[in-house]
mmCIF file of the N, C-alpha and C atoms, coordinates in Angstrom:
data_MODEL
# 
_entry.id   MODEL 
# 
loop_
_atom_site.group_PDB 
_atom_site.id 
_atom_site.type_symbol 
_atom_site.label_atom_id 
_atom_site.label_alt_id 
_atom_site.label_comp_id 
_atom_site.label_asym_id 
_atom_site.label_entity_id 
_atom_site.label_seq_id 
_atom_site.pdbx_PDB_ins_code 
_atom_site.Cartn_x 
_atom_site.Cartn_y 
_atom_site.Cartn_z 
_atom_site.occupancy 
_atom_site.B_iso_or_equiv 
_atom_site.pdbx_formal_charge 
_atom_site.auth_seq_id 
_atom_site.auth_comp_id 
_atom_site.auth_asym_id 
_atom_site.auth_atom_id 
_atom_site.pdbx_PDB_model_num 
ATOM 1   N N  . MET A 1 1  ? 149.004 109.972 9.812  1.00 0.00 ? 1  MET A N  1 
ATOM 2   C CA . MET A 1 1  ? 149.719 111.028 9.265  1.00 0.00 ? 1  MET A CA 1 
ATOM 3   C C  . MET A 1 1  ? 151.061 110.801 8.242  1.00 0.00 ? 1  MET A C  1 
ATOM 4   N N  . VAL A 1 2  ? 151.296 111.366 7.294  1.00 0.00 ? 2  VAL A N  1 
ATOM 5   C CA . VAL A 1 2  ? 152.487 111.252 6.681  1.00 0.00 ? 2  VAL A CA 1 
ATOM 6   C C  . VAL A 1 2  ? 153.125 112.417 6.348  1.00 0.00 ? 2  VAL A C  1 
ATOM 7   N N  . TYR A 1 3  ? 154.351 112.501 6.236  1.00 0.00 ? 3  TYR A N  1 
ATOM 8   C CA . TYR A 1 3  ? 155.478 113.400 5.767  1.00 0.00 ? 3  TYR A CA 1 
ATOM 9   C C  . TYR A 1 3  ? 154.599 114.078 4.512  1.00 0.00 ? 3  TYR A C  1 
ATOM 10  N N  . ALA A 1 4  ? 154.430 115.251 4.249  1.00 0.00 ? 4  ALA A N  1 
ATOM 11  C CA . ALA A 1 4  ? 153.982 115.818 3.085  1.00 0.00 ? 4  ALA A CA 1 
ATOM 12  C C  . ALA A 1 4  ? 155.309 116.571 2.438  1.00 0.00 ? 4  ALA A C  1 
ATOM 13  N N  . PRO A 1 5  ? 155.324 116.571 0.919  1.00 0.00 ? 5  PRO A N  1 
ATOM 14  C CA . PRO A 1 5  ? 156.425 117.102 0.276  1.00 0.00 ? 5  PRO A CA 1 
ATOM 15  C C  . PRO A 1 5  ? 156.896 118.364 0.381  1.00 0.00 ? 5  PRO A C  1 
ATOM 16  N N  . THR A 1 6  ? 156.217 119.036 1.231  1.00 0.00 ? 6  THR A N  1 
ATOM 17  C CA . THR A 1 6  ? 156.382 120.750 1.537  1.00 0.00 ? 6  THR A CA 1 
ATOM 18  C C  . THR A 1 6  ? 156.895 120.670 2.798  1.00 0.00 ? 6  THR A C  1 
ATOM 19  N N  . GLN A 1 7  ? 157.940 121.787 2.860  1.00 0.00 ? 7  GLN A N  1 
ATOM 20  C CA . GLN A 1 7  ? 158.277 122.050 4.035  1.00 0.00 ? 7  GLN A CA 1 
ATOM 21  C C  . GLN A 1 7  ? 157.815 123.262 4.615  1.00 0.00 ? 7  GLN A C  1 
ATOM 22  N N  . GLU A 1 8  ? 156.843 123.722 3.993  1.00 0.00 ? 8  GLU A N  1 
ATOM 23  C CA . GLU A 1 8  ? 155.924 125.162 4.928  1.00 0.00 ? 8  GLU A CA 1 
ATOM 24  C C  . GLU A 1 8  ? 155.589 124.879 6.063  1.00 0.00 ? 8  GLU A C  1 
ATOM 25  N N  . HIS A 1 9  ? 155.653 125.802 6.664  1.00 0.00 ? 9  HIS A N  1 
ATOM 26  C CA . HIS A 1 9  ? 155.384 125.652 8.179  1.00 0.00 ? 9  HIS A CA 1 
ATOM 27  C C  . HIS A 1 9  ? 153.788 125.404 8.445  1.00 0.00 ? 9  HIS A C  1 
ATOM 28  N N  . GLY A 1 10 ? 153.549 124.413 9.202  1.00 0.00 ? 10 GLY A N  1 
ATOM 29  C CA . GLY A 1 10 ? 152.116 123.838 9.584  1.00 0.00 ? 10 GLY A CA 1 
ATOM 30  C C  . GLY A 1 10 ? 151.599 123.084 8.179  1.00 0.00 ? 10 GLY A C  1 
ATOM 31  N N  . LYS A 1 11 ? 152.498 122.897 7.204  1.00 0.00 ? 11 LYS A N  1 
ATOM 32  C CA . LYS A 1 11 ? 152.262 121.756 6.310  1.00 0.00 ? 11 LYS A CA 1 
ATOM 33  C C  . LYS A 1 11 ? 153.114 120.711 6.157  1.00 0.00 ? 11 LYS A C  1 
ATOM 34  N N  . GLN A 1 12 ? 153.612 120.450 7.094  1.00 0.00 ? 12 GLN A N  1 
ATOM 35  C CA . GLN A 1 12 ? 155.088 119.375 6.482  1.00 0.00 ? 12 GLN A CA 1 
ATOM 36  C C  . GLN A 1 12 ? 154.420 118.111 6.586  1.00 0.00 ? 12 GLN A C  1 
ATOM 37  N N  . VAL A 1 13 ? 153.167 117.904 7.504  1.00 0.00 ? 13 VAL A N  1 
ATOM 38  C CA . VAL A 1 13 ? 152.598 116.582 7.619  1.00 0.00 ? 13 VAL A CA 1 
ATOM 39  C C  . VAL A 1 13 ? 150.916 116.616 6.964  1.00 0.00 ? 13 VAL A C  1 
ATOM 40  N N  . LYS A 1 14 ? 150.650 115.601 6.587  1.00 0.00 ? 14 LYS A N  1 
ATOM 41  C CA . LYS A 1 14 ? 149.257 115.492 6.293  1.00 0.00 ? 14 LYS A CA 1 
ATOM 42  C C  . LYS A 1 14 ? 148.543 114.246 6.663  1.00 0.00 ? 14 LYS A C  1 
ATOM 43  N N  . ILE A 1 15 ? 147.191 114.251 6.951  1.00 0.00 ? 15 ILE A N  1 
ATOM 44  C CA . ILE A 1 15 ? 146.302 113.403 7.325  1.00 0.00 ? 15 ILE A CA 1 
ATOM 45  C C  . ILE A 1 15 ? 145.845 112.488 6.272  1.00 0.00 ? 15 ILE A C  1 
ATOM 46  N N  . GLU A 1 16 ? 146.171 111.217 6.389  1.00 0.00 ? 16 GLU A N  1 
ATOM 47  C CA . GLU A 1 16 ? 145.468 110.229 5.133  1.00 0.00 ? 16 GLU A CA 1 
ATOM 48  C C  . GLU A 1 16 ? 144.419 109.306 5.906  1.00 0.00 ? 16 GLU A C  1 
ATOM 49  N N  . ASP A 1 17 ? 143.523 108.938 5.215  1.00 0.00 ? 17 ASP A N  1 
ATOM 50  C CA . ASP A 1 17 ? 142.597 107.715 5.712  1.00 0.00 ? 17 ASP A CA 1 
ATOM 51  C C  . ASP A 1 17 ? 143.004 106.383 5.763  1.00 0.00 ? 17 ASP A C  1 
ATOM 52  N N  . VAL A 1 18 ? 142.642 105.738 6.422  1.00 0.00 ? 18 VAL A N  1 
ATOM 53  C CA . VAL A 1 18 ? 143.431 104.399 6.810  1.00 0.00 ? 18 VAL A CA 1 
ATOM 54  C C  . VAL A 1 18 ? 142.014 103.572 6.729  1.00 0.00 ? 18 VAL A C  1 
ATOM 55  N N  . PRO A 1 19 ? 141.897 102.385 6.061  1.00 0.00 ? 19 PRO A N  1 
ATOM 56  C CA . PRO A 1 19 ? 140.939 101.566 6.010  1.00 0.00 ? 19 PRO A CA 1 
ATOM 57  C C  . PRO A 1 19 ? 141.015 101.047 7.998  1.00 0.00 ? 19 PRO A C  1 
ATOM 58  N N  . GLN A 1 20 ? 139.624 100.629 8.219  1.00 0.00 ? 20 GLN A N  1 
ATOM 59  C CA . GLN A 1 20 ? 139.372 100.406 9.754  1.00 0.00 ? 20 GLN A CA 1 
ATOM 60  C C  . GLN A 1 20 ? 140.332 99.097  10.304 1.00 0.00 ? 20 GLN A C  1 
ATOM 61  N N  . GLU A 1 21 ? 140.504 98.287  9.397  1.00 0.00 ? 21 GLU A N  1 
ATOM 62  C CA . GLU A 1 21 ? 141.467 96.900  9.648  1.00 0.00 ? 21 GLU A CA 1 
ATOM 63  C C  . GLU A 1 21 ? 142.946 97.513  9.786  1.00 0.00 ? 21 GLU A C  1 
ATOM 64  N N  . GLN A 1 22 ? 143.208 98.347  9.098  1.00 0.00 ? 22 GLN A N  1 
ATOM 65  C CA . GLN A 1 22 ? 144.895 98.636  9.188  1.00 0.00 ? 22 GLN A CA 1 
ATOM 66  C C  . GLN A 1 22 ? 144.893 99.638  10.769 1.00 0.00 ? 22 GLN A C  1 
ATOM 67  N N  . ARG A 1 23 ? 143.676 100.331 10.867 1.00 0.00 ? 23 ARG A N  1 
ATOM 68  C CA . ARG A 1 23 ? 143.761 101.242 12.189 1.00 0.00 ? 23 ARG A CA 1 
ATOM 69  C C  . ARG A 1 23 ? 143.461 100.212 13.413 1.00 0.00 ? 23 ARG A C  1 
ATOM 70  N N  . ASP A 1 24 ? 143.251 98.956  13.410 1.00 0.00 ? 24 ASP A N  1 
ATOM 71  C CA . ASP A 1 24 ? 143.002 98.200  14.406 1.00 0.00 ? 24 ASP A CA 1 
ATOM 72  C C  . ASP A 1 24 ? 144.175 97.454  14.761 1.00 0.00 ? 24 ASP A C  1 
ATOM 73  N N  . ILE A 1 25 ? 145.416 97.571  13.929 1.00 0.00 ? 25 ILE A N  1 
ATOM 74  C CA . ILE A 1 25 ? 146.677 96.887  14.079 1.00 0.00 ? 25 ILE A CA 1 
ATOM 75  C C  . ILE A 1 25 ? 147.491 97.665  15.101 1.00 0.00 ? 25 ILE A C  1 
ATOM 76  N N  . PHE A 1 26 ? 148.277 96.944  15.968 1.00 0.00 ? 26 PHE A N  1 
ATOM 77  C CA . PHE A 1 26 ? 149.376 97.741  16.719 1.00 0.00 ? 26 PHE A CA 1 
ATOM 78  C C  . PHE A 1 26 ? 150.590 97.867  15.786 1.00 0.00 ? 26 PHE A C  1 
ATOM 79  N N  . SER A 1 27 ? 151.167 98.997  15.922 1.00 0.00 ? 27 SER A N  1 
ATOM 80  C CA . SER A 1 27 ? 152.570 99.305  15.169 1.00 0.00 ? 27 SER A CA 1 
ATOM 81  C C  . SER A 1 27 ? 153.501 98.874  15.770 1.00 0.00 ? 27 SER A C  1 
ATOM 82  N N  . LEU A 1 28 ? 153.630 98.355  17.171 1.00 0.00 ? 28 LEU A N  1 
ATOM 83  C CA . LEU A 1 28 ? 154.676 97.957  17.975 1.00 0.00 ? 28 LEU A CA 1 
ATOM 84  C C  . LEU A 1 28 ? 154.383 96.519  18.567 1.00 0.00 ? 28 LEU A C  1 
ATOM 85  N N  . THR A 1 29 ? 155.163 95.901  18.541 1.00 0.00 ? 29 THR A N  1 
ATOM 86  C CA . THR A 1 29 ? 155.117 94.351  18.875 1.00 0.00 ? 29 THR A CA 1 
ATOM 87  C C  . THR A 1 29 ? 155.230 94.454  20.516 1.00 0.00 ? 29 THR A C  1 
ATOM 88  N N  . ASN A 1 30 ? 154.922 93.389  20.840 1.00 0.00 ? 30 ASN A N  1 
ATOM 89  C CA . ASN A 1 30 ? 155.026 93.257  22.900 1.00 0.00 ? 30 ASN A CA 1 
ATOM 90  C C  . ASN A 1 30 ? 156.545 93.443  22.759 1.00 0.00 ? 30 ASN A C  1 
ATOM 91  N N  . GLU A 1 31 ? 157.390 92.764  22.170 1.00 0.00 ? 31 GLU A N  1 
ATOM 92  C CA . GLU A 1 31 ? 158.714 92.664  22.252 1.00 0.00 ? 31 GLU A CA 1 
ATOM 93  C C  . GLU A 1 31 ? 159.145 94.084  22.139 1.00 0.00 ? 31 GLU A C  1 
ATOM 94  N N  . GLU A 1 32 ? 158.816 95.003  21.351 1.00 0.00 ? 32 GLU A N  1 
ATOM 95  C CA . GLU A 1 32 ? 159.305 96.147  21.222 1.00 0.00 ? 32 GLU A CA 1 
ATOM 96  C C  . GLU A 1 32 ? 158.828 97.232  22.163 1.00 0.00 ? 32 GLU A C  1 
ATOM 97  N N  . VAL A 1 33 ? 157.741 96.925  22.832 1.00 0.00 ? 33 VAL A N  1 
ATOM 98  C CA . VAL A 1 33 ? 157.171 97.733  23.831 1.00 0.00 ? 33 VAL A CA 1 
ATOM 99  C C  . VAL A 1 33 ? 157.663 97.512  25.130 1.00 0.00 ? 33 VAL A C  1 
ATOM 100 N N  . GLN A 1 34 ? 158.311 96.017  25.139 1.00 0.00 ? 34 GLN A N  1 
ATOM 101 C CA . GLN A 1 34 ? 158.852 95.680  26.488 1.00 0.00 ? 34 GLN A CA 1 
ATOM 102 C C  . GLN A 1 34 ? 160.475 96.235  26.602 1.00 0.00 ? 34 GLN A C  1 
ATOM 103 N N  . GLU A 1 35 ? 161.268 96.493  25.335 1.00 0.00 ? 35 GLU A N  1 
ATOM 104 C CA . GLU A 1 35 ? 162.342 96.815  25.026 1.00 0.00 ? 35 GLU A CA 1 
ATOM 105 C C  . GLU A 1 35 ? 162.492 98.541  25.634 1.00 0.00 ? 35 GLU A C  1 
ATOM 106 N N  . LEU A 1 36 ? 161.549 99.294  25.082 1.00 0.00 ? 36 LEU A N  1 
ATOM 107 C CA . LEU A 1 36 ? 161.093 100.682 25.201 1.00 0.00 ? 36 LEU A CA 1 
ATOM 108 C C  . LEU A 1 36 ? 161.102 100.807 26.980 1.00 0.00 ? 36 LEU A C  1 
ATOM 109 N N  . ALA A 1 37 ? 160.186 99.870  27.390 1.00 0.00 ? 37 ALA A N  1 
ATOM 110 C CA . ALA A 1 37 ? 159.974 100.161 28.927 1.00 0.00 ? 37 ALA A CA 1 
ATOM 111 C C  . ALA A 1 37 ? 161.385 99.991  29.643 1.00 0.00 ? 37 ALA A C  1 
ATOM 112 N N  . LYS A 1 38 ? 162.325 99.148  29.094 1.00 0.00 ? 38 LYS A N  1 
ATOM 113 C CA . LYS A 1 38 ? 163.437 99.018  29.768 1.00 0.00 ? 38 LYS A CA 1 
ATOM 114 C C  . LYS A 1 38 ? 164.109 100.131 29.830 1.00 0.00 ? 38 LYS A C  1 
ATOM 115 N N  . THR A 1 39 ? 164.259 100.813 28.555 1.00 0.00 ? 39 THR A N  1 
ATOM 116 C CA . THR A 1 39 ? 165.364 101.994 28.361 1.00 0.00 ? 39 THR A CA 1 
ATOM 117 C C  . THR A 1 39 ? 164.701 103.333 29.045 1.00 0.00 ? 39 THR A C  1 
ATOM 118 N N  . GLY A 1 40 ? 163.485 103.429 29.645 1.00 0.00 ? 40 GLY A N  1 
ATOM 119 C CA . GLY A 1 40 ? 162.821 104.290 30.557 1.00 0.00 ? 40 GLY A CA 1 
ATOM 120 C C  . GLY A 1 40 ? 163.159 104.274 31.803 1.00 0.00 ? 40 GLY A C  1 
ATOM 121 N N  . ARG A 1 41 ? 163.517 103.056 32.404 1.00 0.00 ? 41 ARG A N  1 
ATOM 122 C CA . ARG A 1 41 ? 163.523 102.917 33.816 1.00 0.00 ? 41 ARG A CA 1 
ATOM 123 C C  . ARG A 1 41 ? 164.633 103.665 34.473 1.00 0.00 ? 41 ARG A C  1 
ATOM 124 N N  . THR A 1 42 ? 164.568 104.348 35.651 1.00 0.00 ? 42 THR A N  1 
ATOM 125 C CA . THR A 1 42 ? 165.518 105.095 36.046 1.00 0.00 ? 42 THR A CA 1 
ATOM 126 C C  . THR A 1 42 ? 165.898 104.461 37.406 1.00 0.00 ? 42 THR A C  1 
ATOM 127 N N  . ASN A 1 43 ? 165.922 103.126 37.779 1.00 0.00 ? 43 ASN A N  1 
ATOM 128 C CA . ASN A 1 43 ? 166.420 103.114 39.012 1.00 0.00 ? 43 ASN A CA 1 
ATOM 129 C C  . ASN A 1 43 ? 167.062 101.547 38.311 1.00 0.00 ? 43 ASN A C  1 
# 
């Protein structure tokens, strides 16, 4: 999904095709996941 050029209700984002090799890549690194997990702890 990418932001669309319009701000019309229900049309702010659009779906674009992405090659399979890019779909198989994680968008967050392990270090980023660990940092996010630390911020979510409540104890």
